[in-house]
C-alpha positions in Angstrom: 0.0 0.0 0.0 1.4 3.4 -1.0 1.4 6.1 1.7 -0.8 8.2 -0.5 -3.5 5.5 -0.4 -3.3 5.2 3.4 -6.1 6.9 5.2 -5.5 8.4 8.7 -7.9 5.7 10.1 -5.9 2.8 8.6 -2.6 4.4 9.6 -3.8 4.8 13.2 -4.9 1.1 13.3 -1.5 0.0 11.9 0.3 2.1 14.4 -1.7 0.6 17.2 -0.8 -2.9 15.9 2.9 -2.1 15.7 2.8 -1.0 19.3 0.8 -4.0 20.4 3.3 -6.4 18.8 6.0 -4.8 20.9 4.1 -5.3 24.1 2.7 -1.8 24.6 -0.1 -1.8 27.2 -3.6 -0.3 27.3 -3.6 0.8 23.7 -6.4 3.1 22.6 -7.3 5.0 19.5 -9.3 8.1 19.7 -11.0 9.6 16.7 -10.6 13.3 17.4 -11.4 14.5 13.8 -14.8 16.0 14.8 -13.4 17.9 17.9 -9.9 18.9 16.7 -8.4 20.8 13.8 -4.8 19.5 14.2 -5.2 15.7 13.9 -7.7 13.0 13.0 -6.6 10.4 15.6 -4.6 9.9 18.8 -3.0 6.6 19.4 -2.2 6.3 23.2 -0.4 3.5 25.0 1.4 2.8 28.2 4.7 1.2 29.1 6.0 -0.1 32.4 9.4 1.5 32.4 11.2 4.5 31.0 13.3 2.1 28.9 10.2 0.6 27.4 8.8 4.1 26.6 12.0 4.9 24.7 12.1 1.4 23.0 8.5 1.6 21.8 9.1 5.1 20.4 12.2 4.1 18.5 10.7 0.9 17.2 7.6 2.6 16.0 9.4 5.4 14.2 11.7 2.8 12.5 8.8 0.5 11.6 6.7 3.3 10.1 9.8 4.6 8.2 10.6 1.2 6.8 7.0 0.2 6.0 5.7 3.5 4.6 8.7 5.7 4.1 7.1 8.2 6.5 8.9 10.3 9.0 7.2 12.2 11.9 6.7 15.9 11.4 7.5 16.4 15.1 8.6 14.6 18.2 8.5 15.6 21.8 9.5 13.9 25.0 10.6 14.6 28.6 14.3 14.1 29.5 13.6 10.9 31.5 11.5 9.2 28.8 8.4 9.1 30.9 6.4 10.3 27.9 7.0 10.6 24.2 4.8 12.2 21.5 5.2 11.3 17.8 3.4 13.6 15.4 2.6 12.2 12.0 0.2 15.1 11.2 -3.1 13.2 10.9 -2.1 10.8 13.6 -0.5 11.8 16.9 1.0 9.0 19.0 1.4 9.2 22.8 3.6 6.7 24.5 3.6 7.2 28.2 4.9 5.5 31.4 1.9 4.1 33.3 2.0 6.7 36.0 2.2 9.5 33.5 -0.7 8.1 31.6 -2.8 8.2 34.7 -1.6 11.8 35.5 -2.2 13.2 32.1 -5.5 11.4 31.6 -5.6 12.1 27.9 -8.7 9.9 27.4 -10.6 11.8 30.1 -9.7 15.2 28.5 -10.8 14.0 25.1 -13.8 12.0 26.4 -16.0 13.5 23.7 -13.9 11.7 21.0 -14.9 8.4 19.6 -12.8 5.4 20.8 -12.0 2.7 18.2 -12.5 -0.8 19.8 -9.4 -3.0 19.9 -11.1 -5.8 17.9 -11.8 -3.2 15.1 -8.3 -1.9 14.8 -6.8 -5.4 15.1 -9.0 -6.5 12.2 -8.3 -3.4 10.2 -4.5 -3.8 10.5 -4.3 -7.7 10.2 -2.2 -7.6 7.0 0.6 -5.7 8.8 1.0 -8.2 11.6 4.4 -9.8 12.1 2.5 -12.8 13.4 -0.2 -13.3 10.8 0.8 -16.8 10.2 1.0 -17.8 13.8 -2.0 -18.7 16.0 -2.2 -16.6 19.1 
C-alpha cells in the first residue's frame, strides 16, 4: 500500500498494531477529527518502564519509516523518557509511562472523542501483523 492511499484511520490502526506487537499496554485509538483541527486520531499506549517508553518510540518510528517511508513531522519527550509524543500530522502517538498516563488522563480530557475498539483496529491492521501466520 502506498502512503498516499493510506487513510488516517488505517494508519492509526496499523500504528496501534505495531505498538501491540512490541508489548505496549492499554492501547487506545481516539477519533478526534470532529473535535480537533490539528489531527484525526490519537493513538495512546502505556509502558511499564522508561526504557520501554523509549524502545517503543524508537521501534515505532523505525517500523513506520521502513513500512511507509514516512517520518514524523514532530517529536516531543521529557528528558527521562516518561512520555513521548510522535506527530505524524493526521495521527499523533502518545507513548507514556503508566503513572504519566494516569496523571495526564488524555482519554478523560478527550472524552467527547470516539474510541475505536481493539477488535476493530486489530482486524483493520491484520495484513501488517508480524505474526499473521501464527495462531495466538
